[in-house]
N, C-alpha and C positions, 0 to 999 in steps of 0.2 A: 374294859369297853372299846369298844370297836368302834371308831371312828369311821364313817364312810365318804370317800372325800367325791364329787361328782365331778363327772368329768367337762369341760367347757365344751360343747358342740363345732366340729369341724368343719371347715369350707371346702370342698372338694376342690382341689389345686390345680387338678388336669383340664377343668372345663375353663380357669383362671387361664390359662397357658395356650388355649386354644383363641379364645378372644383375644388377645393380648398378638397372634398369630396374624386372624383376620386383620385386626386394625394396622398391621404391619403392614401387609398385603395390598391391602386398601389406600395405603395412604403413598406409598412407593407405585403403583400404578397413577394413582390421580394428581400426581404433581408432577408439574411441566417442569424439566431440567433448561434453563435457557442454554443455547447455542453460544460458545464464545467467538466475537468479532474482531477482527483482527485483519491483518494485513501479512499478504504471505509473501514476505521480503529474506531474503537471503544477506546479512552481512556482512561488507565485504572486509578482507585485514584492514589494517589501518593503514600500510603502506605494501601494495603487492608486489613480490621477487622480481627483481630485475627494474623496478620502475623509480623514476627521480620524484620524489615529492616534493621535492625545494621549486621546483619549476612554476612562476608565475602564470596565472592564467587571465587571456587580453580579457578586459574588460567588457565585449563586445558577445565573449563565448556565457558569460554567467548570465542566466536569468533568474532578476531577482524576485521572488514571492514571499507577502508577505500576509501572515495570517493575525490583523491582531484580537486584545481584547472582547470587542464588540463582533467578531465572528466577519468583520469585513474585508475583505482580498483586494491587495495592492499589488500589482504588477510591473516592476518597474515604477514604481513611485505613481500610477494611477491609477485607480477603485476599478474592478471590474467586477461583473458577477462570477461565479462559479461556472454555470454554463458555457461562457466564455472562453473558459482557462483552455481546453483543449485545442480549440483553432489557436487563440494565443501559441501555446506552446509547439504546436504541428507547424506555424509557422517558424518560430524561432529555430526549433531543430531542423528544417531542412529545409533553411534559405540560401546555402552554398554561396556564402560571402567571399568567399576568395578562388573561387569557380575549382574549386579541384575537385569535387564530389562529381565523379560522372553518375551519380543517380536519384541526386537531390533534383525535385522540382520546385525549387524556390524561385525567387522573384530577385537575389541578392542584394538586398535590403542592405543599409549600412548598420542597421543597429541590430543585426540579430547574428547569427553567430556564423562564425568562419564554415565550420563541417560538423556533420552530425556525430562525429566522435571527439569533440572538441570539445561540445556542449556543454554545461554545467546548469544544471537546474537546483536553485538554490531557494531552498523551503526556510522562512524564518516565522516563528509561532510561541506567541503570547504565553504565559501561562496560564492564564484565563480563556483561552481558545477553547471553543465546546470540541468535544472529540468527535462526534459527530462530524461536524465540518470540516475538521481535519481529516477523518476518514473521506469524506465526499474531492476533497481536494487532491490527495491522490489517487482516489479514483481516478478522475478528470486525468491527472499525469499518467497513469498505467494507458486508460484510453488513447490517450495520444500516441503514444511509445507503440501500444496496440496494434492501429492503425496505419501508421507509416512502416511499420516491420509487414503487414497484410500487403500493403502495395509492392512493398520491397519483391517479397516473397512471390507476387503476381508479376512482376515486371523481370526479375530475373528468371525464376524456376517455373513460372506459366501452373503456379500450385495455390491450394488454398492454404491455410494455414496448418488444418490440422493432417494435409496428407503430406506432412514435409519430414522430413528422415534428419535424425540428429544432427547433421555434417552442415547440411540448409538451417536449421534454425541454430545453429552457433554464428553459420555466417549473417544471418540476420539482426542476434543479438549484436556481433562486432559492426557492423555496417550504424546500428542506431543504440550503441549502449547506453542502459539507461543508469546517468550519474546524477547521482541526487545527495546535496549536502542541505541537513537539516541541523538546525538550533533554535536554541529558543532564546527570543528577545527579553529586557530585563521592563 
């Protein structure tokens, strides 16, 4: 006797593949991919060639900025708002404390730097500091340097920053070098 076997109905796999493909396209199109935020900085070498890194820095040439765990900003042990950081940084950098800077517009205060080339900005942050606040502080520091460099470009070359050539940009960056020391506090 012959046993007849009934075959189970089969599902058309072609249409399943089409549906999966359509779902994949749907999720690719509707998903938003957040852009990475960060700081465009080139890390310097530990000690540039031909430079003596053991030289002590005069205390007046260091602008000490501290961002604590409560996201409060202190500059030289005085609490300030982030919006005021750019102005304080510009005063510090453009001070002309020792009178040797021919392009500085500062008032030669004893509290601030001798020369922009000697000025160091020291930024200390707490491990609990908010990253957004840290970025805001970095932005204010960058704005200060950008504005000083822009004024220098107009004074020396008579040009806006977007019309400068590579040699002129290099000279401006040497006049106001962005020397930043970053540390974490405990």
